[in-house]
mmCIF file of the C-alpha atoms, coordinates in Angstrom:
data_MODEL
# 
_entry.id   MODEL 
# 
loop_
_atom_site.group_PDB 
_atom_site.id 
_atom_site.type_symbol 
_atom_site.label_atom_id 
_atom_site.label_alt_id 
_atom_site.label_comp_id 
_atom_site.label_asym_id 
_atom_site.label_entity_id 
_atom_site.label_seq_id 
_atom_site.pdbx_PDB_ins_code 
_atom_site.Cartn_x 
_atom_site.Cartn_y 
_atom_site.Cartn_z 
_atom_site.occupancy 
_atom_site.B_iso_or_equiv 
_atom_site.pdbx_formal_charge 
_atom_site.auth_seq_id 
_atom_site.auth_comp_id 
_atom_site.auth_asym_id 
_atom_site.auth_atom_id 
_atom_site.pdbx_PDB_model_num 
ATOM 1  C CA . MET A 1 1  ? -128.797 -10.453 165.959 1.00 0.00 ? 1  MET A CA 1 
ATOM 2  C CA . SER A 1 2  ? -129.980 -8.060  168.656 1.00 0.00 ? 2  SER A CA 1 
ATOM 3  C CA . GLN A 1 3  ? -128.331 -5.169  166.975 1.00 0.00 ? 3  GLN A CA 1 
ATOM 4  C CA . TRP A 1 4  ? -129.943 -6.031  163.804 1.00 0.00 ? 4  TRP A CA 1 
ATOM 5  C CA . VAL A 1 5  ? -133.417 -6.133  165.585 1.00 0.00 ? 5  VAL A CA 1 
ATOM 6  C CA . VAL A 1 6  ? -132.891 -2.615  167.108 1.00 0.00 ? 6  VAL A CA 1 
ATOM 7  C CA . GLU A 1 7  ? -131.617 -1.157  163.774 1.00 0.00 ? 7  GLU A CA 1 
ATOM 8  C CA . THR A 1 8  ? -134.787 -2.445  161.843 1.00 0.00 ? 8  THR A CA 1 
ATOM 9  C CA . GLY A 1 9  ? -137.186 -1.106  164.371 1.00 0.00 ? 9  GLY A CA 1 
ATOM 10 C CA . LEU A 1 10 ? -138.683 -4.469  165.345 1.00 0.00 ? 10 LEU A CA 1 
ATOM 11 C CA . PRO A 1 11 ? -139.720 -5.083  168.790 1.00 0.00 ? 11 PRO A CA 1 
ATOM 12 C CA . GLU A 1 12 ? -136.944 -6.766  170.841 1.00 0.00 ? 12 GLU A CA 1 
ATOM 13 C CA . GLY A 1 13 ? -138.484 -10.060 171.330 1.00 0.00 ? 13 GLY A CA 1 
ATOM 14 C CA . GLU A 1 14 ? -138.319 -12.249 174.279 1.00 0.00 ? 14 GLU A CA 1 
ATOM 15 C CA . PHE A 1 15 ? -135.117 -14.412 174.943 1.00 0.00 ? 15 PHE A CA 1 
ATOM 16 C CA . LEU A 1 16 ? -135.683 -17.857 176.276 1.00 0.00 ? 16 LEU A CA 1 
ATOM 17 C CA . PHE A 1 17 ? -139.581 -17.755 175.873 1.00 0.00 ? 17 PHE A CA 1 
ATOM 18 C CA . ASP A 1 18 ? -141.620 -20.318 177.646 1.00 0.00 ? 18 ASP A CA 1 
ATOM 19 C CA . LEU A 1 19 ? -143.735 -22.062 175.011 1.00 0.00 ? 19 LEU A CA 1 
ATOM 20 C CA . ALA A 1 20 ? -146.912 -23.225 176.469 1.00 0.00 ? 20 ALA A CA 1 
ATOM 21 C CA . ASN A 1 21 ? -150.079 -24.889 175.027 1.00 0.00 ? 21 ASN A CA 1 
ATOM 22 C CA . PRO A 1 22 ? -152.598 -21.911 174.839 1.00 0.00 ? 22 PRO A CA 1 
ATOM 23 C CA . ASP A 1 23 ? -155.471 -24.301 176.040 1.00 0.00 ? 23 ASP A CA 1 
ATOM 24 C CA . THR A 1 24 ? -153.989 -26.148 178.913 1.00 0.00 ? 24 THR A CA 1 
ATOM 25 C CA . GLY A 1 25 ? -150.927 -24.168 179.899 1.00 0.00 ? 25 GLY A CA 1 
ATOM 26 C CA . GLU A 1 26 ? -148.739 -27.195 179.537 1.00 0.00 ? 26 GLU A CA 1 
ATOM 27 C CA . ALA A 1 27 ? -145.189 -26.218 179.023 1.00 0.00 ? 27 ALA A CA 1 
ATOM 28 C CA . ASN A 1 28 ? -143.946 -27.409 175.560 1.00 0.00 ? 28 ASN A CA 1 
ATOM 29 C CA . GLY A 1 29 ? -140.484 -26.081 175.544 1.00 0.00 ? 29 GLY A CA 1 
ATOM 30 C CA . ILE A 1 30 ? -138.177 -23.027 175.481 1.00 0.00 ? 30 ILE A CA 1 
ATOM 31 C CA . LEU A 1 31 ? -137.769 -20.906 172.386 1.00 0.00 ? 31 LEU A CA 1 
ATOM 32 C CA . ASP A 1 32 ? -134.557 -19.228 171.928 1.00 0.00 ? 32 ASP A CA 1 
ATOM 33 C CA . LEU A 1 33 ? -136.028 -15.939 170.816 1.00 0.00 ? 33 LEU A CA 1 
ATOM 34 C CA . ALA A 1 34 ? -139.593 -15.165 170.129 1.00 0.00 ? 34 ALA A CA 1 
ATOM 35 C CA . TRP A 1 35 ? -142.048 -12.470 169.105 1.00 0.00 ? 35 TRP A CA 1 
ATOM 36 C CA . PRO A 1 36 ? -145.285 -13.878 170.589 1.00 0.00 ? 36 PRO A CA 1 
ATOM 37 C CA . ASP A 1 37 ? -147.242 -10.856 169.411 1.00 0.00 ? 37 ASP A CA 1 
ATOM 38 C CA . GLY A 1 38 ? -145.777 -10.964 165.891 1.00 0.00 ? 38 GLY A CA 1 
ATOM 39 C CA . THR A 1 39 ? -143.374 -8.622  163.914 1.00 0.00 ? 39 THR A CA 1 
ATOM 40 C CA . PRO A 1 40 ? -144.692 -5.933  163.736 1.00 0.00 ? 40 PRO A CA 1 
ATOM 41 C CA . GLU A 1 41 ? -146.782 -6.567  166.875 1.00 0.00 ? 41 GLU A CA 1 
ATOM 42 C CA . GLY A 1 42 ? -150.283 -7.492  166.241 1.00 0.00 ? 42 GLY A CA 1 
ATOM 43 C CA . LEU A 1 43 ? -149.911 -7.629  162.407 1.00 0.00 ? 43 LEU A CA 1 
ATOM 44 C CA . SER A 1 44 ? -148.162 -10.902 161.774 1.00 0.00 ? 44 SER A CA 1 
ATOM 45 C CA . ALA A 1 45 ? -147.908 -14.421 162.955 1.00 0.00 ? 45 ALA A CA 1 
ATOM 46 C CA . GLN A 1 46 ? -146.115 -15.364 166.097 1.00 0.00 ? 46 GLN A CA 1 
ATOM 47 C CA . VAL A 1 47 ? -142.404 -15.704 165.189 1.00 0.00 ? 47 VAL A CA 1 
ATOM 48 C CA . PRO A 1 48 ? -139.670 -17.480 166.980 1.00 0.00 ? 48 PRO A CA 1 
ATOM 49 C CA . MET A 1 49 ? -136.000 -17.938 166.198 1.00 0.00 ? 49 MET A CA 1 
ATOM 50 C CA . LEU A 1 50 ? -134.938 -21.614 166.995 1.00 0.00 ? 50 LEU A CA 1 
ATOM 51 C CA . LEU A 1 51 ? -131.180 -22.328 166.850 1.00 0.00 ? 51 LEU A CA 1 
ATOM 52 C CA . HIS A 1 52 ? -130.015 -25.879 167.060 1.00 0.00 ? 52 HIS A CA 1 
ATOM 53 C CA . GLU A 1 53 ? -133.220 -27.010 168.567 1.00 0.00 ? 53 GLU A CA 1 
ATOM 54 C CA . PRO A 1 54 ? -134.462 -30.692 168.345 1.00 0.00 ? 54 PRO A CA 1 
ATOM 55 C CA . LYS A 1 55 ? -137.310 -31.416 166.041 1.00 0.00 ? 55 LYS A CA 1 
ATOM 56 C CA . GLU A 1 56 ? -139.713 -31.826 168.993 1.00 0.00 ? 56 GLU A CA 1 
ATOM 57 C CA . ILE A 1 57 ? -139.326 -28.107 169.788 1.00 0.00 ? 57 ILE A CA 1 
ATOM 58 C CA . GLU A 1 58 ? -139.889 -27.178 166.086 1.00 0.00 ? 58 GLU A CA 1 
ATOM 59 C CA . THR A 1 59 ? -143.049 -29.427 166.156 1.00 0.00 ? 59 THR A CA 1 
ATOM 60 C CA . ALA A 1 60 ? -144.241 -27.936 169.359 1.00 0.00 ? 60 ALA A CA 1 
ATOM 61 C CA . ALA A 1 61 ? -143.727 -24.391 167.989 1.00 0.00 ? 61 ALA A CA 1 
ATOM 62 C CA . ASN A 1 62 ? -145.649 -25.100 164.851 1.00 0.00 ? 62 ASN A CA 1 
ATOM 63 C CA . ARG A 1 63 ? -148.424 -26.751 166.696 1.00 0.00 ? 63 ARG A CA 1 
ATOM 64 C CA . THR A 1 64 ? -148.895 -23.717 168.884 1.00 0.00 ? 64 THR A CA 1 
ATOM 65 C CA . GLY A 1 65 ? -149.247 -21.459 165.817 1.00 0.00 ? 65 GLY A CA 1 
ATOM 66 C CA . TYR A 1 66 ? -145.655 -20.221 165.482 1.00 0.00 ? 66 TYR A CA 1 
ATOM 67 C CA . TRP A 1 67 ? -143.995 -19.690 162.104 1.00 0.00 ? 67 TRP A CA 1 
ATOM 68 C CA . PHE A 1 68 ? -140.450 -20.336 163.136 1.00 0.00 ? 68 PHE A CA 1 
ATOM 69 C CA . PHE A 1 69 ? -137.032 -19.662 161.630 1.00 0.00 ? 69 PHE A CA 1 
ATOM 70 C CA . THR A 1 70 ? -133.868 -21.736 162.142 1.00 0.00 ? 70 THR A CA 1 
ATOM 71 C CA . ASP A 1 71 ? -131.201 -19.348 160.982 1.00 0.00 ? 71 ASP A CA 1 
ATOM 72 C CA . VAL A 1 72 ? -130.585 -15.687 161.202 1.00 0.00 ? 72 VAL A CA 1 
ATOM 73 C CA . VAL A 1 73 ? -130.445 -15.201 157.349 1.00 0.00 ? 73 VAL A CA 1 
ATOM 74 C CA . SER A 1 74 ? -133.912 -16.513 156.958 1.00 0.00 ? 74 SER A CA 1 
ATOM 75 C CA . ILE A 1 75 ? -135.466 -14.211 159.542 1.00 0.00 ? 75 ILE A CA 1 
ATOM 76 C CA . LYS A 1 76 ? -133.715 -11.284 158.226 1.00 0.00 ? 76 LYS A CA 1 
ATOM 77 C CA . ARG A 1 77 ? -134.890 -12.102 154.713 1.00 0.00 ? 77 ARG A CA 1 
ATOM 78 C CA . TYR A 1 78 ? -138.504 -12.409 156.100 1.00 0.00 ? 78 TYR A CA 1 
ATOM 79 C CA . GLU A 1 79 ? -138.329 -9.091  157.948 1.00 0.00 ? 79 GLU A CA 1 
ATOM 80 C CA . ASP A 1 80 ? -136.596 -7.171  155.178 1.00 0.00 ? 80 ASP A CA 1 
ATOM 81 C CA . PRO A 1 81 ? -139.191 -4.987  153.530 1.00 0.00 ? 81 PRO A CA 1 
ATOM 82 C CA . GLU A 1 82 ? -136.958 -4.455  150.457 1.00 0.00 ? 82 GLU A CA 1 
ATOM 83 C CA . VAL A 1 83 ? -136.876 -8.157  149.891 1.00 0.00 ? 83 VAL A CA 1 
ATOM 84 C CA . LEU A 1 84 ? -140.711 -8.345  150.178 1.00 0.00 ? 84 LEU A CA 1 
ATOM 85 C CA . ILE A 1 85 ? -141.040 -5.607  147.681 1.00 0.00 ? 85 ILE A CA 1 
ATOM 86 C CA . ALA A 1 86 ? -138.673 -7.111  145.298 1.00 0.00 ? 86 ALA A CA 1 
ATOM 87 C CA . GLU A 1 87 ? -140.419 -10.404 145.484 1.00 0.00 ? 87 GLU A CA 1 
ATOM 88 C CA . GLY A 1 88 ? -143.740 -8.780  144.972 1.00 0.00 ? 88 GLY A CA 1 
ATOM 89 C CA . MET A 1 89 ? -145.060 -9.739  148.457 1.00 0.00 ? 89 MET A CA 1 
ATOM 90 C CA . SER A 1 90 ? -145.972 -6.266  149.827 1.00 0.00 ? 90 SER A CA 1 
# 
């Protein structure tokens, strides 16, 4: 995964990212890998990768505004500009 991130030119992301409630600072869990500023930075939603996480973490990520992925294939598809162009989403 990390080699793919580097090859695509995406920001590296943050491993074991502390997910906190933006209003209260309350800890909501740990995200396996997150891009809290989006990918590309500042131009997309907050994106985390959640591998084998319980539904509570998925719910917390969603509630905090993250659009999460639960497998490598899905996030690669999301980030691949050729797929977006082919699907008319550019």
